[in-house]
C-alpha positions in Angstrom: -13.5 8.9 26.4 -12.6 7.0 22.6 -16.2 8.1 21.6 -15.3 11.9 22.7 -12.6 11.6 20.2 -14.4 10.0 17.5 -17.4 12.7 17.9 -14.5 15.8 17.7 -13.7 16.7 14.4 -10.8 18.1 15.8 -9.3 15.4 17.0 -6.5 14.5 14.9 -5.3 17.7 14.2 -2.1 18.0 12.5 -2.8 15.0 10.6 -4.0 14.6 6.7 -7.7 15.1 6.5 -9.0 12.6 3.5 -11.9 10.9 2.7 -15.5 12.1 4.1 -13.7 14.0 6.7 -12.3 15.9 4.5 -14.9 19.0 3.9 -15.2 22.0 2.2 -13.4 23.7 -0.4 -14.6 22.7 -4.1 -13.8 25.5 -6.0 -9.6 25.1 -5.1 -10.1 21.2 -5.1 -11.6 21.4 -8.7 -8.7 24.1 -9.8 -6.2 21.6 -8.8 -7.5 18.8 -10.6 -7.9 21.1 -13.9 -4.2 22.6 -13.4 -2.9 18.7 -13.0 -4.8 15.7 -13.9 -5.1 16.7 -17.1 -3.2 13.6 -19.5 -2.1 16.1 -22.6 -2.2 19.5 -20.9 -1.1 20.2 -17.1 0.7 22.4 -15.2 3.0 22.3 -12.0 1.1 24.3 -8.7 2.3 25.5 -5.9 0.0 25.5 -2.5 1.1 28.2 0.2 -0.1 28.8 3.3 0.7 29.4 7.4 1.0 26.1 9.0 -1.9 23.9 9.6 -4.1 25.9 7.3 -4.8 22.2 5.1 -2.1 22.9 2.5 -1.5 18.7 2.4 -4.7 17.5 3.1 -5.9 19.9 0.4 -3.6 18.2 -2.7 -4.2 14.9 -1.4 -7.6 15.0 -1.6 -7.3 16.5 -5.2 -4.6 13.8 -5.6 -4.0 11.3 -4.0 -7.8 9.9 -3.0 -7.6 9.4 -7.1 -4.8 7.5 -6.7 -6.3 4.3 -8.0 -8.1 5.9 -10.7 -5.3 8.0 -12.2 -2.9 4.3 -12.4 -5.1 2.9 -14.7 -4.5 6.0 -16.8 -1.0 5.5 -16.1 -0.7 8.3 -14.3 1.7 7.7 -11.3 0.6 10.5 -8.1 3.7 10.4 -5.4 3.8 12.0 -2.3 6.9 12.3 -0.5 7.7 14.6 2.4 10.1 16.8 1.8 11.5 16.7 5.3 12.9 13.3 5.4 15.7 14.2 3.2 18.8 14.8 4.0 20.7 16.2 1.2 19.8 17.3 -2.5 20.5 13.4 -3.8 18.8 11.9 -1.2 15.5 13.9 -2.4 16.1 12.8 -6.1 17.1 9.6 -5.0 13.7 9.2 -2.9 11.8 10.7 -6.0 13.2 7.9 -8.4 12.4 5.5 -5.5 9.1 6.1 -4.8 7.6 6.6 -8.2 9.9 3.4 -9.4 8.0 1.2 -6.1 4.6 2.4 -7.7 6.0 1.3 -11.5 6.5 -2.1 -10.4 2.9 -2.2 -9.2 1.5 -0.9 -12.6 3.9 -2.2 -15.3 2.8 -5.3 -17.1 5.8 -5.4 -19.3 8.5 -7.2 -16.6 11.5 -6.4 -19.2 10.3 -2.6 -19.4 10.4 -2.6 -15.7 13.4 -4.3 -15.2 14.9 -1.3 -17.1 13.9 1.3 -14.7 14.8 -0.8 -11.9 18.2 -1.2 -13.7 18.4 3.0 -13.7 17.2 3.1 -10.2 19.6 0.7 -8.7 22.3 2.7 -11.0 21.9 5.6 -8.5 22.3 4.2 -5.6 25.9 3.3 -6.6 26.8 6.0 -8.4 29.1 9.0 -6.8 30.0 11.3 -9.9 27.7 14.4 -9.4 27.3 14.3 -13.6 26.6 10.6 -13.7 24.0 10.9 -11.2 22.3 14.0 -12.8 21.9 12.1 -16.3 20.7 9.0 -14.4 18.2 10.9 -12.9 16.7 12.6 -16.3 17.4 8.9 -18.2 15.0 7.8 -15.6 12.7 9.9 -16.2 12.9 10.2 -20.0 11.8 6.5 -20.1 9.4 6.2 -17.7 7.5 8.9 -20.1 8.9 7.1 -23.5 6.4 3.9 -21.2 3.7 6.1 -21.3 3.4 7.5 -17.8 2.7 10.8 -16.2 4.4 11.2 -12.9 2.7 13.5 -10.2 4.8 14.4 -6.9 3.2 16.1 -4.4 6.4 17.6 -2.7 5.1 18.1 1.3 7.4 20.9 3.1 8.7 21.5 0.4 10.2 24.9 2.3 12.6 21.9 3.6 14.6 22.0 0.4 16.1 25.4 1.4 18.7 23.9 3.2 19.3 21.1 0.6 19.3 22.9 -2.7 22.0 24.7 -4.7 20.8 26.2 -8.0 21.7 23.3 -10.0 19.5 21.3 -8.0 16.8 23.8 -8.5 17.5 23.8 -12.5 17.4 20.1 -12.2 14.0 19.9 -11.2 12.8 22.8 -13.2 14.1 21.0 -16.1 12.1 17.7 -14.7 8.7 19.6 -15.1 9.3 21.6 -18.3 11.3 19.7 -20.4 9.1 17.7 -23.3 11.3 14.4 -22.8 10.4 13.9 -19.4 6.9 16.4 -18.3 6.8 15.6 -14.7 4.3 17.5 -12.9 4.9 18.9 -9.3 2.7 20.1 -6.9 4.9 21.9 -3.4 3.3 22.4 -0.6 5.2 25.1 1.4 5.0 27.7 4.0 6.9 30.5 2.0 7.7 31.3 -2.0 9.8 29.8 -4.2 11.6 32.9 -4.3 12.2 33.2 -0.5 
């Protein structure tokens, strides 16, 4: 029975397909790499499609499979399952927490890591919306000044529909368009952002 499922290419239907099991889609993978992985010039990307067509697998293959190489170039790729977030604050705390975990591994300057880590900890203790937004921006500004580029794969991005207000979308937009923060976003969703 076990050998049947190992030889069946559809045995793990619904999971992220990666590595040697990811077959085809070479033009799409290259398009993502060209759009997202540049060091100086890069842009955001929205991957949209019907359920189970491989949106997440495509993003994973093009970005996360190159994680070690990207980290060596001070580029931090992070995969976020947006569906687990319970609020917009939870979403932004997750963004900071996941990238902070990666920075801890790659940042060789303990003093500089402690600075970004302290901003991360302040986020947990603030209840004021203005302070929260300023801390989010401060975190990513400091990260950029340290020379890091951050790429987020935001899987199931449709989930923000119930979490975000206009100001939340605006903050995400500013994080990705401001030269001070310059966060790169790859969204995987079933609907367009407008929808």
